Backbone bond lengths (Angstrom), bond angles and torsions (degrees), N, CA, C in turn:
res aa  C-N    CA-C-N  psi(-1)  N-CA   C-N-CA  omega(-1)  CA-C   N-CA-C  phi
1 M - - - 1.364 - - 1.479 108.41 -
2 I 1.352 121.86 130.55 1.463 124.25 -176.82 1.543 107.54 -101.38
3 E 1.157 127.55 -45.54 1.450 129.31 -178.98 1.420 109.24 -153.09
4 G 1.342 119.62 114.31 1.490 122.42 178.02 1.515 106.26 66.51
5 D 1.261 116.47 -122.00 1.560 124.30 -179.38 1.605 113.15 -95.67
6 V 1.333 114.16 1.79 1.533 117.61 -172.65 1.696 104.73 -77.13
7 R 1.302 107.95 132.22 1.433 114.63 176.52 1.598 107.71 -113.89
8 R 1.473 111.04 166.07 1.422 114.92 -175.93 1.559 100.46 -134.74
9 Y 1.351 115.39 140.17 1.369 124.90 168.79 1.587 115.18 -120.05
10 L 1.188 117.92 112.28 1.348 121.71 -177.54 1.572 110.39 -85.39
11 M 1.357 117.58 122.18 1.516 121.24 -178.58 1.357 110.43 -75.31
12 P 1.319 125.94 121.85 1.401 131.47 -175.77 1.455 112.67 -66.77
13 R 1.293 124.75 -35.47 1.472 124.99 -177.89 1.503 116.57 -95.74
14 F 1.306 116.35 -8.83 1.408 122.14 -177.91 1.422 113.91 -133.31
15 A 1.398 121.97 156.38 1.539 123.32 -178.88 1.503 114.16 -85.46
16 Y 1.338 112.36 51.40 1.539 119.58 -178.43 1.490 112.01 -129.73
17 A 1.352 116.29 153.75 1.464 123.08 -179.18 1.583 104.45 -126.64
18 I 1.199 120.33 144.72 1.483 129.74 178.43 1.503 102.31 -110.32
19 Y 1.384 119.54 124.79 1.358 127.59 171.48 1.410 109.20 -103.82
20 Y 1.360 120.61 127.54 1.512 117.32 -175.66 1.554 109.54 -151.09
21 R 1.382 116.23 169.34 1.462 122.41 175.68 1.547 101.38 -129.61
22 L 1.423 110.45 140.40 1.520 117.25 175.36 1.561 103.55 -98.27
23 F 1.319 111.65 140.51 1.384 129.64 167.48 1.358 115.95 -121.14
24 P 1.381 123.16 159.29 1.431 123.25 -175.12 1.618 116.48 -57.19
25 D 1.348 111.31 -29.76 1.456 119.35 -175.64 1.523 112.59 -118.41
26 H 1.324 122.22 -5.54 1.484 125.18 -176.75 1.449 112.06 -158.20
27 I 1.362 114.99 170.49 1.486 125.14 168.06 1.549 104.76 -119.53
28 R 1.433 108.58 135.23 1.459 115.29 175.91 1.576 105.77 -108.76
29 I 1.266 115.46 125.42 1.456 122.59 179.50 1.599 102.88 -92.15
30 L 1.363 111.44 127.21 1.543 119.05 -179.43 1.434 111.82 -97.92
31 A 1.334 117.84 -38.53 1.406 122.43 -179.86 1.458 113.86 -156.49
32 F 1.321 121.90 150.02 1.405 128.93 174.37 1.596 103.40 -121.04
33 K 1.203 117.60 95.70 1.510 122.99 -161.32 1.547 115.01 -115.85
34 P 1.338 114.82 121.93 1.460 124.16 173.17 1.516 107.33 -58.63
35 H 1.367 121.63 141.47 1.385 122.47 173.01 1.499 115.34 -59.84
36 S 1.366 116.15 -21.33 1.469 118.07 179.06 1.436 116.89 -77.24
37 R 1.290 118.31 -10.75 1.447 121.93 179.41 1.557 110.07 -81.34
38 H 1.378 113.90 152.29 1.500 118.45 173.18 1.533 110.37 -46.99
39 P 1.390 120.43 138.60 1.319 118.41 -177.65 1.571 115.78 -72.15
40 D 1.217 120.26 -9.35 1.464 119.45 178.65 1.526 111.19 -106.79
41 Y 1.275 124.20 3.01 1.472 124.22 179.61 1.405 115.94 -50.07
42 W 1.403 121.50 -34.00 1.434 124.65 -170.93 1.529 113.82 -86.47
43 R 1.450 120.69 -12.46 1.351 126.11 -163.29 1.706 106.85 -67.67
44 H 1.302 119.09 -24.45 1.407 116.01 -179.56 1.550 111.38 -69.57
45 R 1.269 119.27 -10.93 1.491 125.91 174.46 1.527 114.12 -75.24
46 V 1.307 115.69 -19.75 1.576 120.65 -177.09 1.504 108.66 -81.61
47 S 1.332 113.49 115.56 1.548 116.24 175.34 1.520 104.28 -123.26
48 N 1.282 114.29 155.21 1.472 124.24 -179.40 1.527 107.60 -75.09
């Protein structure tokens, strides 16, 4: 868990990370981020 219920998946063959939230009936993708980007650039996408 990154922040609250946000999770991160690091792609093993590519330099990308997927930030997502799990819900009972779906998964919400928040960001598909290259590792070269600033680590906090996706945080504005998280809303309560």
